[in-house]
KEZAFI-576468 format. One line per 4 residues: number of its first residue (from 1); their letters; for each residue y, z, x of N, C-alpha, C, CB. Coordinates in Angstrom, 3 decimals. Last residue first. Glycine has a CB too. Example, Ala and Ser with C-alpha at 12.3 -4.5 7.8 and 13.67 -1.06 7.14 Angstrom:
2
2> SA> -2.250/7.080/12.850/-1.060/7.140/13.670/0.030/7.870/12.900/-0.598/5.725/14.084  -5.690/7.800/13.190/-4.500/7.800/12.300/-3.300/7.800/13.200/-4.473/9.046/11.308
REM end
This chain:
154
154> ALPI> 7.177/4.653/6.944/8.241/4.962/8.317/9.228/4.069/7.500/7.744/4.324/10.271  5.054/4.985/4.222/5.466/4.068/5.015/7.069/4.293/5.947/5.434/2.909/4.051  4.835/7.405/1.663/5.497/6.120/1.843/5.594/6.005/3.623/7.142/6.129/0.954  1.471/8.481/0.437/2.474/8.228/1.554/3.147/7.331/1.784/2.129/8.266/2.490
150> PSLS> 0.580/9.683/-2.432/0.226/8.563/-1.369/1.941/8.904/-0.359/-0.033/6.471/-2.361  -1.191/11.601/-3.599/-0.313/11.975/-3.468/0.096/10.546/-2.136/-0.435/13.609/-3.293  -4.140/11.971/-6.055/-3.679/11.394/-4.158/-1.558/12.018/-5.026/-4.167/8.153/-3.492  -6.785/14.130/-6.618/-5.778/13.412/-7.413/-5.063/12.755/-5.815/-4.620/14.628/-8.641
146> NSEP> -10.078/15.018/-8.279/-8.706/14.753/-7.130/-7.762/14.257/-7.658/-8.851/13.818/-5.941  -11.162/17.743/-10.691/-10.852/16.268/-9.985/-9.933/15.841/-8.972/-10.476/15.466/-10.845  -13.007/20.187/-12.105/-11.957/19.747/-10.656/-11.999/18.086/-10.809/-12.780/20.336/-8.722  -13.160/18.740/-15.402/-13.662/19.796/-14.602/-12.789/19.156/-12.990/-15.709/19.862/-14.670
142> YGDK> -11.556/19.307/-18.958/-12.363/18.589/-17.777/-12.220/19.144/-16.451/-11.963/17.161/-17.621  -10.836/21.042/-20.229/-12.801/20.314/-20.439/-12.909/19.949/-19.580/-13.450/19.100/-21.394  -8.507/22.148/-19.768/-8.762/20.939/-20.945/-10.323/20.936/-20.885/-8.020/19.174/-20.547  -9.403/21.531/-15.995/-8.295/21.929/-17.518/-9.309/21.348/-18.507/-6.373/20.930/-17.707
138> EKNI> -10.273/22.617/-12.999/-10.699/22.652/-13.800/-9.595/23.003/-15.564/-11.666/23.433/-13.192  -7.204/21.791/-10.664/-8.037/23.114/-11.182/-8.940/22.363/-12.379/-6.873/24.580/-11.888  -7.084/18.862/-8.643/-6.890/19.431/-9.803/-7.542/20.455/-10.087/-7.027/18.727/-10.640  -7.153/18.512/-4.772/-7.758/19.511/-5.260/-7.250/19.414/-7.155/-7.245/20.944/-4.249
134> RTKA> -5.474/15.630/-2.849/-4.984/17.150/-3.793/-6.121/17.768/-4.602/-3.714/16.822/-5.075  -4.883/14.509/-0.226/-5.471/14.100/-1.189/-5.761/15.697/-1.384/-6.590/12.909/-1.015  -2.463/11.274/0.845/-2.693/12.794/1.051/-3.856/13.457/-0.181/-1.025/13.603/0.892  -2.731/7.911/1.212/-2.356/9.270/0.615/-2.642/10.261/1.038/-2.668/9.499/-0.395
130> DFLK> -2.025/5.183/2.755/-3.105/6.114/3.089/-1.866/6.623/1.868/-3.627/6.897/4.933  -3.149/1.603/1.541/-1.783/2.904/1.752/-2.645/4.287/2.313/-0.796/3.448/-0.186  -3.328/-1.641/0.570/-4.054/-0.890/1.350/-2.170/0.446/1.645/-5.007/-2.167/3.024  -3.844/-4.313/-1.827/-3.442/-3.696/-1.254/-3.518/-2.030/-0.352/-2.940/-4.010/-1.832
126> GDLH> -4.525/-5.014/-3.964/-5.320/-5.329/-2.658/-4.360/-4.576/-1.526/-5.510/-7.169/-2.355  -2.406/-4.916/-6.191/-3.656/-5.544/-5.986/-4.006/-6.089/-4.255/-3.610/-6.825/-7.076  0.252/-5.124/-6.716/0.066/-3.734/-6.375/-1.913/-4.248/-6.103/0.708/-2.302/-7.986  1.264/-7.499/-7.511/2.435/-6.363/-6.814/1.506/-5.451/-6.108/3.505/-5.351/-8.037
122> TIPD> -0.190/-8.588/-9.910/0.242/-9.118/-9.106/0.894/-8.242/-7.652/0.993/-9.833/-9.858  -1.115/-5.397/-11.370/-2.080/-6.508/-10.112/-1.301/-7.832/-9.490/-3.618/-7.344/-10.983  1.410/-5.192/-12.643/1.004/-3.925/-11.453/0.112/-5.224/-10.889/-0.062/-2.017/-12.048  3.650/-5.949/-14.233/2.499/-6.556/-13.584/1.846/-6.037/-12.384/2.819/-7.739/-13.284
118> DIVQ> 5.028/-3.995/-15.224/4.878/-5.307/-15.972/3.693/-5.743/-15.516/5.972/-6.373/-15.776  5.855/-1.827/-13.087/4.878/-1.546/-14.250/4.496/-2.645/-14.579/5.328/-0.863/-15.420  6.655/-3.796/-11.291/5.266/-3.392/-11.019/5.116/-2.821/-12.252/4.939/-2.450/-9.771  8.789/-4.637/-12.531/8.262/-5.599/-12.200/7.044/-5.355/-11.747/8.922/-6.182/-11.500
114> RVTV> 11.143/-2.009/-12.986/10.424/-2.519/-13.791/8.870/-3.973/-13.692/11.568/-2.794/-14.449  10.937/-1.871/-10.174/10.023/-1.056/-10.285/9.293/-1.784/-11.950/10.736/0.641/-10.183  11.550/-5.449/-8.830/11.818/-3.793/-9.436/10.815/-3.173/-10.014/12.851/-3.631/-10.533  10.845/-6.112/-4.986/10.438/-6.279/-6.379/11.206/-4.864/-7.204/8.564/-6.320/-6.464
110> GKLG> 11.058/-5.954/-2.195/11.996/-7.387/-3.027/11.467/-7.726/-4.449/11.792/-9.052/-2.104  8.734/-5.263/-1.034/9.980/-4.664/-1.246/10.464/-6.054/-1.574/10.712/-3.751/-0.012  5.732/-2.470/-0.329/6.121/-3.525/-1.188/7.836/-3.657/-0.959/5.622/-3.142/-2.824  4.044/-0.738/1.559/5.001/-2.000/1.927/5.615/-2.673/1.011/4.395/-2.997/2.555
106> VAQC> 2.209/1.257/0.082/1.689/-0.026/0.565/2.877/-1.253/1.196/0.879/-0.617/-0.762  4.368/3.210/-0.253/3.641/3.498/1.045/2.610/2.133/0.181/2.897/5.546/1.498  6.308/1.980/-1.640/6.770/2.322/-0.303/5.385/2.106/0.377/7.478/3.895/-0.129  4.783/2.324/-4.146/5.165/0.620/-3.874/5.609/0.786/-2.213/6.818/-0.139/-5.094
102> LKGV> 4.679/5.053/-3.984/3.469/3.694/-4.206/3.928/2.960/-3.747/2.992/3.054/-5.462  6.884/5.569/-4.773/6.255/6.253/-4.079/5.318/5.063/-3.348/5.631/7.397/-4.888  7.917/4.375/-6.986/9.061/3.607/-5.496/8.146/4.270/-4.596/11.184/4.206/-5.170  6.680/5.703/-9.301/6.285/4.815/-8.863/7.248/3.971/-7.227/6.172/4.143/-10.192
98> DSAI> 8.350/8.036/-8.715/6.529/7.682/-8.591/6.450/6.705/-8.357/5.515/7.767/-9.668  11.096/7.033/-9.208/10.442/7.849/-7.947/8.864/7.733/-7.987/10.857/9.549/-8.003  11.088/5.913/-11.795/10.902/5.081/-10.943/10.871/5.877/-9.501/11.907/4.036/-11.138  9.619/8.572/-12.975/9.114/7.495/-13.423/9.246/5.991/-12.333/9.834/7.411/-14.793
94> QAPT> 12.394/10.031/-12.603/11.468/10.272/-12.386/10.277/9.621/-12.223/11.482/10.823/-12.868  14.647/8.306/-13.868/14.446/8.757/-12.313/13.243/8.856/-12.120/15.022/10.027/-11.838  13.184/8.535/-16.958/13.154/7.399/-16.053/13.382/7.012/-14.450/13.871/6.815/-16.563  11.612/11.442/-17.127/12.946/10.638/-17.140/12.388/9.052/-16.319/14.403/11.673/-16.098
90> RKET> 9.356/13.502/-18.964/9.404/12.444/-18.321/10.832/11.673/-18.081/8.517/11.733/-18.944  9.993/14.988/-21.726/9.487/16.014/-20.050/9.441/14.433/-18.790/6.929/17.125/-20.273  10.461/13.968/-23.528/11.504/14.813/-23.005/10.966/14.989/-21.842/11.867/16.069/-23.710  10.325/10.678/-21.581/9.557/11.132/-22.416/10.126/12.672/-22.549/8.099/10.894/-21.979
86> PTVM> 9.241/7.098/-20.793/10.255/8.005/-20.637/9.501/8.712/-22.017/12.032/7.391/-20.618  6.076/5.535/-18.998/7.292/5.962/-20.166/7.643/7.426/-20.444/6.866/5.455/-21.627  4.234/5.708/-17.188/5.061/5.438/-17.016/6.579/4.932/-18.421/4.437/4.728/-16.154  2.430/7.556/-15.353/3.060/7.655/-16.399/4.628/6.794/-16.590/3.105/9.062/-16.484
82> IRHF> 0.279/7.068/-13.094/1.452/7.205/-13.049/1.719/6.867/-14.603/2.090/6.397/-11.931  -2.890/7.949/-11.336/-2.120/7.667/-12.768/-0.897/7.581/-12.517/-2.232/8.687/-13.878  -5.843/7.183/-9.547/-3.784/7.469/-9.540/-3.544/6.688/-10.863/-2.526/6.466/-7.844  -8.859/7.732/-8.960/-8.127/7.072/-10.153/-6.830/8.005/-10.302/-9.118/7.033/-11.647
78> IPFG> -10.882/6.326/-6.283/-10.222/7.823/-6.875/-9.101/7.134/-8.273/-8.996/8.896/-5.213  -14.106/5.020/-5.368/-13.021/5.327/-6.194/-12.072/6.890/-6.649/-13.588/4.824/-7.235  -15.498/3.846/-3.020/-15.777/5.090/-4.154/-14.664/5.251/-4.488/-16.402/6.500/-3.785  -15.519/3.074/-0.527/-15.510/1.927/-2.253/-15.426/3.075/-3.138/-17.297/0.735/-2.816
74> KNIK> -18.010/4.736/1.960/-16.571/3.467/1.275/-16.557/3.111/-0.128/-16.657/1.768/1.933  -19.240/7.369/-0.527/-19.225/6.573/0.267/-18.219/4.843/0.634/-20.390/6.594/0.067  -19.809/10.564/0.827/-19.134/9.131/-0.339/-18.806/8.351/0.158/-17.982/9.156/-1.235  -22.455/12.640/0.436/-22.146/11.775/1.014/-20.881/10.952/0.095/-23.394/11.138/1.351
70> EGGV> -21.832/16.576/-0.280/-22.852/15.579/-0.693/-21.438/13.702/0.074/-23.298/15.912/-3.279  -20.456/18.649/0.513/-20.868/17.733/1.468/-22.012/16.533/1.111/-21.341/18.585/2.527  -18.645/19.138/-1.134/-20.022/20.122/-1.075/-20.628/19.897/0.165/-21.194/19.830/-2.239  -16.757/17.941/0.009/-16.744/19.128/-0.528/-17.755/20.054/-0.707/-16.357/18.985/-1.442
66> AVLD> -17.913/14.855/0.930/-16.800/15.517/0.203/-17.104/16.935/0.250/-16.622/15.028/-1.272  -16.953/12.387/3.769/-17.983/13.910/2.761/-17.960/14.538/2.126/-18.386/14.832/2.929  -17.041/9.157/3.938/-16.622/11.029/3.981/-17.519/11.543/3.466/-15.325/11.710/3.180  -16.421/5.858/4.742/-17.515/6.580/4.386/-17.280/7.897/4.877/-18.743/6.014/4.855
62> ETVA> -13.025/4.338/4.027/-14.160/4.389/5.181/-15.503/5.668/4.422/-13.195/5.132/7.052  -11.210/3.406/1.884/-11.977/2.595/3.011/-13.028/3.273/4.038/-10.913/1.998/3.895  -11.539/3.987/-1.382/-11.634/4.720/-0.319/-11.741/4.275/0.908/-12.431/5.375/-0.449  -9.856/2.764/-3.457/-11.191/3.056/-3.135/-11.018/3.273/-1.804/-12.230/2.036/-3.473
58> CPIN> -7.876/3.410/-6.496/-7.783/3.565/-5.583/-9.083/4.243/-4.082/-6.801/4.060/-6.029  -6.969/1.946/-9.785/-8.279/2.242/-9.174/-7.823/2.479/-7.384/-9.494/0.754/-9.536  -4.834/2.880/-11.990/-4.564/2.637/-10.117/-5.872/2.932/-9.390/-3.279/3.881/-9.308  -2.833/2.886/-14.144/-3.880/3.459/-14.004/-4.749/2.521/-12.275/-4.659/3.309/-15.721
54> LMFN> 0.413/3.490/-15.553/-0.224/2.431/-15.000/-1.587/3.315/-14.472/0.761/1.596/-13.801  0.285/4.173/-19.468/0.570/4.423/-17.725/0.233/3.149/-17.498/-0.413/5.634/-16.696  2.836/5.017/-21.945/1.747/4.080/-20.914/2.045/4.460/-19.933/1.730/2.541/-20.780  3.017/5.645/-25.089/3.023/6.261/-24.414/2.367/5.503/-23.294/2.681/7.284/-24.869
50> GPTS> 1.261/5.708/-27.592/2.150/4.691/-27.752/3.643/5.089/-26.637/2.471/4.614/-29.536  -0.782/8.143/-27.395/-0.818/6.954/-27.925/1.216/6.634/-28.413/-2.178/7.089/-29.377  -1.452/10.427/-25.717/-0.226/9.721/-26.528/-0.107/8.454/-26.819/0.886/9.853/-25.976  -4.839/10.034/-24.682/-4.080/11.349/-25.744/-2.467/11.392/-26.426/-4.025/12.769/-24.762
46> KSEV> -4.235/7.529/-24.028/-5.937/8.147/-25.430/-4.540/9.054/-26.061/-8.174/9.774/-24.482  -1.925/5.380/-22.967/-2.639/6.562/-22.998/-3.472/7.124/-24.031/-1.892/7.344/-22.796  -2.430/1.607/-22.479/-2.151/2.920/-23.078/-2.625/3.816/-23.313/-1.870/2.977/-23.800  -1.989/1.234/-19.239/-2.007/0.822/-19.998/-2.106/1.493/-20.866/-2.467/0.190/-19.929
42> KVPK> -1.803/-2.008/-16.599/-0.450/-1.336/-17.563/-1.701/-0.443/-18.489/0.855/-2.869/-18.803  -4.116/-1.637/-13.662/-3.431/-2.706/-14.972/-2.852/-0.907/-15.792/-5.239/-4.170/-16.351  -5.277/-2.709/-10.805/-4.360/-1.916/-11.669/-3.604/-2.500/-11.978/-3.810/-0.935/-11.331  -7.140/-3.715/-8.601/-7.439/-4.140/-10.093/-6.310/-3.107/-11.065/-9.359/-3.787/-10.515
38> RIEF> -7.834/-1.713/-6.499/-7.743/-2.743/-6.655/-8.007/-3.087/-7.920/-8.276/-3.234/-5.882  -6.590/-0.570/-2.969/-5.649/-0.733/-4.887/-6.778/-1.984/-5.174/-3.133/-1.568/-5.029  -7.969/1.649/-0.941/-7.562/-0.307/-1.024/-6.964/0.355/-2.281/-9.118/-2.046/-1.229  -6.574/4.089/1.638/-7.727/3.476/0.293/-6.972/1.832/-0.077/-7.635/4.856/-1.645
34> RFVR> -7.313/6.685/3.549/-6.506/5.334/3.621/-7.433/4.441/1.964/-6.890/4.309/5.708  -5.929/9.508/4.226/-7.443/9.055/3.827/-6.738/7.177/2.963/-8.475/10.739/2.225  -5.635/13.072/4.849/-4.808/11.927/4.349/-6.047/10.504/5.238/-2.661/12.113/5.097  -6.146/16.171/2.745/-6.221/15.564/3.831/-5.318/13.781/3.417/-8.027/15.630/4.275
30> DAPF> -5.672/18.300/0.642/-5.313/17.574/2.335/-4.838/17.863/2.927/-4.831/16.661/2.715  -9.271/18.664/0.248/-8.128/19.079/0.313/-6.885/18.645/1.524/-8.459/20.309/0.285  -11.814/16.705/0.193/-11.270/17.424/0.467/-9.590/17.439/0.636/-11.937/17.609/1.231  -12.834/14.672/-2.116/-12.430/14.520/-1.787/-11.685/16.022/-0.716/-12.220/13.731/-2.599
26> LPMK> -15.657/16.025/-4.782/-14.488/15.733/-4.505/-14.434/15.641/-2.992/-13.611/16.638/-5.111  -17.777/13.650/-7.178/-18.050/14.194/-5.743/-16.256/14.607/-5.365/-18.950/12.721/-4.499  -17.938/14.646/-10.259/-17.657/13.809/-9.086/-17.819/14.594/-8.118/-16.402/13.179/-8.993  -20.590/15.651/-12.922/-19.635/15.628/-11.345/-19.258/14.690/-10.874/-20.152/16.039/-10.186
22> TLEK> -22.350/14.455/-14.866/-20.955/13.945/-15.165/-20.584/14.792/-13.602/-20.046/14.532/-16.979  -24.656/16.400/-14.186/-24.952/15.013/-14.166/-22.979/14.294/-14.439/-26.417/14.638/-15.726  -24.227/19.296/-14.955/-23.515/18.078/-13.522/-23.898/17.550/-13.023/-22.991/18.198/-12.488  -24.187/18.949/-17.267/-22.832/19.093/-17.409/-23.368/18.680/-15.815/-21.873/20.614/-18.071
18> DGVD> -27.478/16.923/-19.168/-26.721/18.186/-18.156/-25.021/17.663/-17.273/-28.169/18.574/-16.577  -28.287/15.256/-20.678/-27.632/16.636/-21.316/-26.798/17.048/-20.198/-28.762/17.934/-21.769  -29.742/13.509/-19.551/-28.104/12.760/-19.411/-27.182/14.216/-20.209/-27.901/10.709/-20.692  -31.476/15.219/-16.245/-31.270/14.518/-18.274/-30.941/14.243/-18.494/-31.094/14.631/-19.409
14> ASLP> -32.884/12.800/-13.806/-31.708/14.361/-14.287/-31.700/13.680/-15.758/-29.516/14.610/-13.292  -33.567/10.969/-12.226/-34.294/11.629/-13.301/-33.974/12.844/-13.957/-35.388/11.825/-12.919  -31.135/10.235/-10.173/-31.662/9.308/-11.928/-32.706/9.409/-12.699/-31.916/7.897/-11.913  -31.816/11.181/-8.895/-30.703/11.754/-9.790/-31.022/11.416/-11.360/-29.196/11.079/-9.337
10> DQDT> -34.349/12.791/-6.867/-33.652/11.624/-7.998/-33.334/12.232/-8.627/-34.255/10.586/-8.764  -34.388/15.918/-6.608/-34.120/14.834/-5.151/-33.858/13.400/-6.005/-35.868/14.637/-3.803  -34.732/17.135/-8.878/-33.638/17.647/-7.808/-33.533/15.978/-7.020/-34.350/19.279/-6.530  -36.884/16.018/-9.209/-35.997/16.000/-10.507/-34.400/16.402/-9.299/-36.648/17.606/-12.122
6> QTND> -39.192/17.248/-8.015/-38.754/15.610/-8.107/-37.578/15.525/-9.018/-40.006/14.555/-8.768  -38.618/19.706/-8.895/-38.205/19.289/-7.507/-38.227/17.435/-7.423/-39.438/20.092/-6.312  -39.803/19.895/-11.216/-38.233/20.085/-11.328/-37.941/19.442/-9.605/-37.648/22.135/-11.702  -42.839/19.217/-10.498/-41.609/18.041/-11.880/-40.187/18.293/-11.337/-41.510/18.771/-14.113
2> SM> -42.990/20.208/-7.403/-43.372/20.323/-8.744/-42.297/19.274/-9.331/-43.310/21.926/-9.349  -46.009/18.656/-5.212/-44.231/18.867/-5.432/-44.365/19.002/-7.039/-42.970/17.231/-4.844
REM end
């Protein structure tokens, strides 16, 4: 067995400079999966200081097969992010709509959008919801990635 074959079989033997090392498995597009929210937080945007977002880790609740054929284990996270600072491009109504869709998908009622934004862990942590997956094209040096469209409960 050659050294290259060993490296191919053992990802922990890969050179840390290899760009393939940082590729994340992609969930199939346009499919509905169930997710659990784990420790959501409100954080300041690194690219636009002064603007804040909800950073919501969403763990898949079942084992899946990625687009490339590799296994995605139960608990693997996708990060759902919602910008929550009004800007020229995002109105308060758009922010409320995006936060509201997620809250409706987890069945949350009786709180305001502002309360969810200010304390997401209290209102969202541990909640289950269904979401449709999308694949975002490579952009600004970032590889292809997944995003979620939460599905509000009927």
